Every structure is written in C-alpha cells, then in structure tokens.
N, C-alpha and C positions, 0 to 999 in steps of 0.2 A: 693563253694557257688555260687548260681545262682544270677544274677543281675536282679532286677526288673526294668522295664522301657518300654518306647514306642519308637519304631523305625519308623521314617517317611521317606518315599522315595517319592520324588517329581519327577513325570514322565513328561517330556515335558517342563521343566523349560527353557532350552536353546531356544526352539522354541517360548515360551512365551516372552522371552526377545527380541528375534529377531523381533517378531510381534510388540512389543511396539516401538522398534526403527523404524520399517517400518512405523508404524502409525504416529510417530512424524515427519518423513521425508515427508510423503504425506501431512499432515496438513500444515507443514512449506512451502512446495512447492505451495500448493493452496493459502496460504496467500501471498506469493511472487508474484504470478500471479495476485492476486486481487490488490495488491499495484500498479503493472505495469499498469493494465487495468484502474484503477481509475485515476492514474496520466495522462494517455493519454486522459481520459475523461475530466479532469480538463483543459488540454491544449485546447481541442476542445471547451469547454464551454467558456474559457477566450477569445478565438478567436471570438466567437459569441458576447461576451459582449464588446469587446474593441472598442472604437470609431475609425473610419477610416477617415483619411484625405488623406494621400498618400498610406496607406497600409503597410508602412515599419514596424510599430510596430506590426501589426497583423501577418505579415509573420515571424517576428523575435521571436515570442513566441514559445518556444520549451521545450521538456522534456528531462532531463538527467537521464537515467536509470542506469548509471554505479554504483551508490550507492547501487543498489539492490544486488550487489555481495558481500557485506561486512558481512559475518558471519550471526548472528542471528537477526541483526537489518535490517529491510526493510525500505528503504526510496527512494524517487525519488524527483527530483527538477524540478519545472516548472517555467519558467520565461523568461525574455527578456534581452539580452545584450545591447539593445538600451539605450543610456544615458538618454533620456527624459522619459523612461518608469515609473520611480517612480513619476515624476511630473504629469503625466496623472493619475496614480493610486491615489495619495494622494493630488494632487493639489498644488498650490503655493499661495502666497499672492494675486496675480492678476488673478489666474486661478482656477476655482472650480475643485474639485476632480471628476474624472470619473472612479470610481472603476470598474475593469474588472477581475483582478486576485483574489482578496479576495472573491468576491461573488462566483466565480468558485470553489475556495478552500472550501468554506463552503458547497457547494453542494457535492463536492467530499468527504469531511470529513464525512458527513452524510451517503453517499452511502457506504463508506469503513467500517464504523462501522456496518452497517446492513450486509454487505457481509461477513466480518470476523466473526460476530456472527453466521451467518448461517453455515460457514465452521466449526467452533468449535462445533456447535450443531449437525452437520450431522454425521451419522455413517460412518465409514471409507469406507465401500463397495460402497457407493453411490456418493462419491466425483468424 
C-alpha cells in the first residue's frame, strides 16, 4: 500500500542559520561600538560643562569601558573619583548645583537611542 503525503526538503538551512548568527553578531558588535563611542562623547561633553577652578575635577572625569565585555549587556561608566564631584553636580545647602555630568548623559542618551535605532534598521550589508 502506497503512502500519500508530501515530502519537503529544505536546502541551505545550515547556511541560513549561520547567516542569522552572523547577522546577530554583527548587529551586537555595532551596538557595543556605539555604546563605547557615546560613553566617550559623554566624557568629553561633561569635561566641557564642568566648572573649572583648579582643573582637578575636569581632568579626573573618565570612562570605564570594562563593563562592555560582559555578555549581552552593554554598559560603560563615566564619572569622577574626586570626593567633591557630587557636591559640584548636585550642590549643597551652601553651594548651588553646577550640573555637568547629568546634562552630558542626557545628550548621550538621546544620541545613543538614535544610533542604535539606525543600527537595528540598517540592512546587514551596509553596517
């Protein structure tokens, strides 16, 4: 007795799966680079905005990119180890706030959203 049915043979499935993995890697790498670039932009902008008396706070602003190596989460830290940095940023009872890092972060956040949107919308061949 013959069996009725349809046989489907998929040609190139292995190649298609490999292409999807390559696509994901390329997009992920482009986003990692965008996070790095924007973090460095935030550092530069914060240095432009920071009030300068001795220059210590300005020269201490730095970007830590080691967080970029952690799996699928991309992050970078921009800040200053100087003890009085938060007092300048947020102020005290006797000293008004002179924000420099938060405004720089707002600009960077906007730029990162635009850049990641373009990366995700761009066809793989033009990245």
